[in-house]
C-alpha positions in Angstrom: 2.7 15.2 -24.7 2.9 15.2 -20.9 6.1 13.8 -19.1 6.1 12.4 -15.6 9.3 13.2 -13.8 11.2 10.6 -11.8 12.4 12.6 -9.1 8.6 13.7 -8.3 7.6 9.9 -8.4 10.6 9.3 -6.2 9.7 11.8 -3.7 6.0 10.9 -3.7 6.9 7.0 -3.1 9.3 7.9 -0.2 6.6 10.2 1.5 3.9 7.4 1.2 6.1 4.7 2.5 7.1 6.7 5.4 3.5 7.7 6.0 2.3 4.1 5.9 5.2 2.4 7.8 5.0 5.2 10.2 1.7 4.4 10.9 2.4 0.5 11.1 5.2 1.4 13.8 3.1 3.6 15.8 0.7 0.5 16.3 3.2 -2.1 16.8 6.0 0.2 18.5 6.5 -2.6 21.1 7.7 -5.2 18.6 9.7 -2.8 16.3 13.4 -4.0 15.3 14.8 -0.4 14.6 17.8 -1.7 12.7 15.6 -3.5 10.3 13.2 -0.7 9.8 16.1 1.5 9.0 17.1 -1.0 6.3 13.7 -1.2 4.9 13.5 2.5 4.2 17.0 2.3 2.6 15.8 -0.8 0.3 12.6 1.1 -0.2 14.3 4.3 -1.4 16.9 2.2 -3.4 13.8 0.6 -5.3 12.2 3.7 -6.0 15.8 5.2 -7.3 16.0 2.3 -9.7 12.4 2.7 -10.9 12.9 6.5 -11.4 16.2 6.0 -13.4 14.9 3.1 -15.7 11.3 4.1 -16.1 11.2 7.8 -16.0 10.4 10.2 -17.4 7.2 8.5 -18.4 5.7 10.0 -21.6 1.9 10.2 -21.8 -0.2 10.8 -25.0 2.4 10.3 -27.6 1.5 8.4 -30.8 3.5 5.2 -30.7 5.7 4.1 -33.8 5.4 0.2 -33.9 7.9 0.1 -36.8 10.4 1.5 -34.4 10.3 -1.6 -32.1 12.6 -3.8 -34.0 15.3 -1.2 -33.8 14.7 -1.0 -29.7 14.8 -4.5 -28.9 17.7 -6.7 -28.7 17.3 -10.3 -27.7 20.9 -11.6 -28.7 23.1 -11.8 -25.8 26.2 -9.4 -25.7 25.7 -8.3 -29.3 25.0 -4.6 -28.5 28.1 -4.5 -26.1 30.5 -6.3 -28.8 28.8 -3.6 -31.5 29.7 -0.8 -29.2 33.1 -2.1 -28.7 33.6 -2.2 -32.2 32.8 1.3 -32.7 35.6 2.5 -30.6 37.6 4.9 -33.0 34.9 5.1 -35.3 31.7 6.6 -33.8 31.6 10.3 -32.7 34.3 11.3 -35.2 36.9 8.7 -34.0 36.6 9.9 -30.4 37.9 6.7 -28.8 38.0 8.1 -25.3 34.3 9.2 -25.6 33.2 6.0 -26.8 34.9 4.0 -24.0 33.4 6.4 -21.4 30.1 5.8 -22.9 30.5 2.0 -22.9 31.7 2.1 -19.2 28.7 4.1 -18.3 26.0 1.9 -20.0 27.7 -1.4 -18.8 28.9 -0.1 -15.5 25.9 1.8 -14.7 23.9 -1.6 -15.4 26.0 -3.6 -13.2 26.4 -0.9 -10.2 22.7 -0.3 -10.4 21.9 -4.0 -8.9 24.9 -4.2 -6.5 22.8 -2.9 -3.6 20.1 -5.4 -4.3 22.7 -8.2 -3.7 23.8 -6.5 -0.3 20.4 -5.3 1.0 18.3 -8.3 0.1 20.6 -10.9 2.4 20.6 -8.2 5.0 16.8 -8.0 5.3 15.7 -11.5 4.7 17.7 -14.8 5.5 16.2 -16.8 2.3 18.4 -14.4 0.3 21.6 -15.4 2.1 22.4 -17.9 -0.8 23.7 -17.3 -4.2 20.8 -19.1 -6.1 17.8 -17.0 -4.6 19.8 -13.7 -5.3 20.5 -14.9 -8.9 17.1 -15.6 -9.4 16.0 -12.3 -7.8 18.3 -10.4 -9.9 17.1 -12.1 -13.1 13.4 -11.5 -12.3 13.8 -7.8 -11.0 15.9 -7.1 -14.3 13.3 -8.8 -16.5 10.4 -7.1 -14.9 12.1 -3.7 -15.7 12.8 -4.9 -19.4 9.2 -5.9 -19.6 7.9 -2.3 -18.5 10.4 -0.5 -20.7 8.7 -2.7 -23.4 5.4 -1.7 -22.5 6.4 2.0 -22.5 7.9 1.4 -26.2 4.4 0.1 -27.0 2.8 3.3 -25.5 5.6 5.7 -26.8 8.6 5.0 -28.9 9.6 8.7 -28.8 11.5 8.6 -25.4 14.4 6.7 -26.8 13.7 3.5 -24.4 15.4 0.0 -25.5 14.9 -3.4 -24.4 18.2 -5.1 -24.2 18.9 -8.7 -23.0 22.5 -7.3 -22.2 20.9 -5.0 -19.6 19.5 -8.4 -17.8 22.9 -9.8 -17.9 24.6 -6.7 -16.5 22.0 -6.3 -14.0 22.3 -9.8 -12.9 26.0 -9.6 -12.6 25.8 -6.4 -10.4 23.2 -8.4 -8.1 26.0 -11.3 -7.7 28.7 -8.9 -7.1 26.8 -7.3 -4.3 26.2 -10.6 -2.7 29.9 -11.5 -2.9 30.5 -8.0 -1.0 27.9 -9.2 1.6 29.6 -12.3 2.2 33.0 -10.9 2.5 31.6 -8.2 4.9 29.9 -10.9 7.2 33.0 -13.1 7.0 35.3 -10.3 7.9 32.5 -9.4 11.0 32.5 -13.1 12.1 36.1 -13.6 12.0 37.0 -10.5 13.9 33.8 -10.4 16.1 32.6 -6.7 15.0 29.4 -7.1 16.8 27.9 -3.8 15.2 28.5 -5.5 11.7 27.3 -8.6 12.9 24.2 -7.2 13.8 23.8 -4.9 10.9 24.6 -7.6 8.3 23.2 -11.0 10.1 21.0 -10.0 13.0 19.0 -6.9 11.4 
């Protein structure tokens, strides 16, 4: 078995992007918008972090167990969340606090992971400054991650990967929450004429 580390993939991705984008900036330096360049670097690092968390470590050369697929795939909305809630006071020797922390970490982590998407996408691209495009982006990106995780399950079922519709729901909720935060910040920036925030969130 060979494991590809997520941190290594993250570092390699950042280096490759900086080199490629740096070359572009050198060639087109007269037309560079530095605020937008900075935001793009942040966005790329964010995407690479999501990939490193959701798809790594990547296992190679492991014999797949196709029978385990039925236990690792959930297509019924909210059932896994409600199941975990029902286990409070039962699982882990009746340790309710630990189980609640586990639920908060799983659900909250999936929500928070997509909050930056709902903030950064409209900062970079005007077409994402409406709710519907952000909603669609969040759904498609989350489904894409789940599809890749399903592919990993087909290749190797020993890494504890799961494919869960609840992850898509939580991820999408996170993107919407991020978009709401974006709208609140831009509204405050416009109301109080905070030029630095206006440039960053609207004119970047």
